[in-house]
N, C-alpha and C positions, 0 to 999 in steps of 0.2 A: 458612610462608605469607608472601607478599609484603605489604608494608604500602602498596602502591600499586595497589589493585584499583579497577576501574571498575564502577559500576552502570549498566547500559544499560536505558533504558525506550523501548519502541516502542508508544505509545498509538494504536492503529488505530481505525477507525470502529466496529468491533464486537468488538474484542479488545485484549488487552494482552500483549505479549511482554516478558520481562525476563530479565536475566542479570547475574551478577557474575563478572568474569573478570580475568585478568592480561593486560593489553594487550601485554606484551612476549612472553609465551609462547603466548597464546591459551587457556591452561587455564581451564576453567569450574569455578567452585565452586558456583554456583547457576544454574539456568535454568528457565524455566517459561512457561506460557501461560494466561492467563485469557480465556475465550471465551464465546460465546453471550450477549453483553450484551443487556439489555433483554428477554430471553426467560426462560421459566420454568426452563429448564435451565442457567442461568448457572453456570459452574463454573471452577475453577482447578486446574491440574496443575503440579507442579514436581519438579525433581530437585535435591536438596541433598546435595552431596558424595557422589554416587553412589546415593543412596536416593530412589526415586520415591514420591511421595505425591500425593493429590488430595483435593479437598473441594468441596462446593457453596458458592456465594457467596450464594444466596438468590434467589428469583424476582425478575427485573427488575434485578438488580445490574448495575453498570457500572464505569467507571474508578475513581471515588473508593473504592468498596467494595473493588475489587481491590487498589488501592495500599495501602489501610489494612490488608488482610489480609497483604500481602507484608511490611510493616514490623512490624506488631504480632503476627503469628502465626508467619510463616516465619522472619524474621530474629531473632525473640525466642528461637528454638531455638538460635541460634548468635550470641550477642552479640559474640563475638570476631571473627566474619566481618564484621559490620556496622562494627566499629571499624576495619577495614582499608580501608574504602572511602575513596578519596582524591579521586574525581571522579565526576560523574554525566553520562552522555551521553543526549541526547534526540533521537530521530528526529522531524523536523518536515517535514510534507508540502510546505508552500508558504511560500516566502520572498519572493514577488513579484520585482520587478527589483532591489530594494535589498539583500536578504539573499541573497547568491549564494555564500557560502562558510561553513565552520564558524566559529562565534564563541562567546565567553564570553557567557552570558546576562546581560543587564543590563535595566534598566527600558526602555531604548530598544529593545532586541531584543524584549522582550515586547510592546511597543506595535507593533512591526513585524509580529510574528506575528498580533496582533489585526487590524491593518490588512489583512492578507492573508487573513483568515478568510472574507471574502466569496467568495474564489476556492477555498476548501476548507472549506465549511461543516460537513461531517461530521468533519473531521480536526483542523484547527487548534484549535478549542475543546477537543477531547480532549487535545491536546498541552499546552495551557495548564493543564489540570487536572493533568497529570503534573508540569509544572514547579512549580505551586503546591504540590502535595503533597510533592515533593522538597524544596522550600525549607523547608516546615514541619517535615518529619521529620528533615532533615539541615541545620539552620541553620548549622553550622560549615563547610558546603561551599557557602554561598550564592554565593561567587565562583568555584566550581569546577563549575558546571553549564554544559555545552556543548551548543549546538544544531547539528545536522547536517541540512542541507536537501535534501529529495528533488529539488527543482527544479534544484539546482546541476549535476548530471551532464548535464542536457539543454541547458545553455547553449551547447553546440557546434553545436546545430541551425542550419542556414542559414536565411536569411530566408524562402526559399520554403516552408520547412517550418513556421516558427512564426507567420507572418502569416495572418490571416483575410482573406477578400475583402470587407472592410468598409471604410468610410471611414477613410483612413489616420490621420486626426486622433484616432481612438479609441485607436490604439496610441500615438501621440506624446503625447497629453494624459492618457490614463488607463491606459496599460499593458495594453490589451486585446490579447492575443496568446496563443499556445500555450506553456505552460510545461512540461507533463508532470509526472509524479509517479513514485514508487517508484524515484527515482534512485539511492539507496544500494544497493538490491537489484540494479538493472541494472548499476551500477558493479562490484559484487562479483562477480556471475556472469560478467561480461565478462572480468575478470582471471582468474577460476578457469578459464574455458573456454580462455583462452590457454595456461595451464599444462597443462591436460589434453590439448589438441590439439598441444602443443609448437610453438606458433606465436608469433612476435613480436607483441605487442599491436598495433603500428602496421600490421600487415598482416592483422589479424583481421576477417573479415566474418561476422557472426552475427545471428540474430534472437533476442531474449531475451523470454520470456513469463513475467511475474510474475502468477500467478493465485492469488488468495485471495478474501476477501469483496469486495475491490476488485481490479481486474485491469488490467494494461496490457502492451502489446507495444512493444518498441523495436527500431529498425533501427540496428545498429552496423556502420559501415563504416570500415575502417582503424583500428579501435579506438576510434572516437568515435561518439557518438549523432548520427544525421542525421535521425531522425524518431521520433516516439512517439505512441501512440494517445490518451493523455489530453491535454487542452488547457488552456484558461484555468483550468479547474477539473478535479477528478477525476471529473466526471460524464460527460465525453466518452469515446467509444471503445467498449470491450467491454461485453457484458452482464455485470453484476456481481450481487452478492448481493441488494442492494435498489436499485441504481442502474440506470437504463435504458440508459446508454451512448448511442450515436448514435441520434438520432431526427430526423425532419423538424421543423425549428424551428416551422413553421406549426401543428404540433399544439398548441403552447402557446396560439396565438391561438384555436384551436377550443375548447380547454378553457375559456378565459376568456370568449370572446364568445358561444359557443353553449351551453356547459354551465354557465356562470355561476360557474366556480371562481375563487377569489381567487388572487392571486400567491403568497401563503403556502401555500395548499392545493396549488397546482401544484408549488411547490418541494418540498413534502413528498412528493407523489406520485412525482416523478422521482427523488428521492434516497433515500427510505425505503420506498416501497411498490411499486417496480418491480423490474426484473431478475428473478432466479430467484423471488423472493417473488411478484412480480406475475404471472409466467407459471404458477406452480404454484398460487397462491392459498392456499398452505399454509405454506411455509417458505422462508427464504433460504439454507438449508444445502445445499451441493452434495452432501453424502453421501446425503441423501434422494433427490435426483435420480438419482444413480448407482445406488443400491441398488434403486430401483424402476423403472428405465428400461424393462425388458421387461414390466412388470406393470401400470403405472399410466400412463394417458394424460397426466396433468399432468406427470409426471416426464419422459416421453419428449419432450413438447413443449418443456419448458424446456431439456433437454440439447441437443436438435437446434438450437434457436435460439442457444444459448450457443456451440456448436461451430462453427456456420455463421459467426457473426460473427468468431470467433477465426481460422478458416481464411481469411476474406477479408483480414484484416490480415496474416497470415503471407504469403499470396500476393502482396499488393501490395508488401510490404517486400522480397520476393525481387527485385522489379524494381529496387530501389535498390542492389543488391549488385555492380554492375559485372560481372555475368556469373559471379560466383563466390560461392556461399554455403557457408561452412565448417560451420555447424551451426545447429540450432534448439535453444535451451536453455529448459527449463521449470524454474520455481522457484515458491516460495510453497506454501501449504497444499494448494491444488488442483493446482497444477502438479506438485508432487512426489508426491502421493498418489493422484490420480484418474487411473488408467491409461486409463480409458474416454475421458476428455477428450482426452488425448494421441492415442489411437488414432483417434477419430472426426475430430478436427480435421485431423490429418496425412493421413488418407485423402482428405479433401476437397481437399487441395492436391496430389494426384497429378500433375496437369499440370505442376507446378513441380519435379517430380523428387523429391518428398519421400515 
């Protein structure tokens, strides 16, 4: 076994993916997923050296409990594996305009991630938990923690894509612009698509759809991102598990002025009580929506709105492909596993030749 393994942590808004791998060969020694955070069925699944296992985390468990389980239960089974870890990689959703490339995590970087938390209120705080737990459990690797930013891949967007039609000083003075998210995923599938299609990256025109509890679509022209559905924060764009995605901004004024909701309550509604959860009034889990599509009105309603929004983005990004679209690529938990989502959304884009 190599003595230079990497522990990778992806602390998402409602899940945590983790792996220990050899960066040179890509060989995985441990991989897993902790999911359904803050729900009664919170659980963790993992594969350790080929053997699959799973366990409940306890009702309402989240990132801290999952990371504690990984270190004190899973890795405790293989202490020699833990001893081989030479670095820890952290996926970070938002780096703002200052953190635009992978960096060793220092106090200044942690502060930068905190400063960008207002742009990613569901994600950056979760990432900081992962960083803190990693530092505690692997103190000898305190200078070997690396942050990789999802916003970096979207830095190639032209000004017409990333600017909002707001007073320009908001961008100049406060960085109010579209940053995008899921950049590491869009980057990876773009390169994999180029290999699969046997096309040079610089001539690749594709639309990438990362669909999980959070979701985004990116337009990749000539191998570079030219537009993406998420904006200043990961709240913009698609219908998601608990996030609304695109809405009329004046809805916020209605909620505040007419219904008397506070700013905090509105933020909670849009980020944690909307999306599939809001439409079904039952769950944020897409598996429920897919499994009950033909039998339950709430599931059909949620699926139809979800796929309609996705189809609109795919169709609009087709217009950015200079007349040639090589592929539509799906990834993420929903993108890979929910065939109904792929079928319904692509059917709606029939006029685009898909």
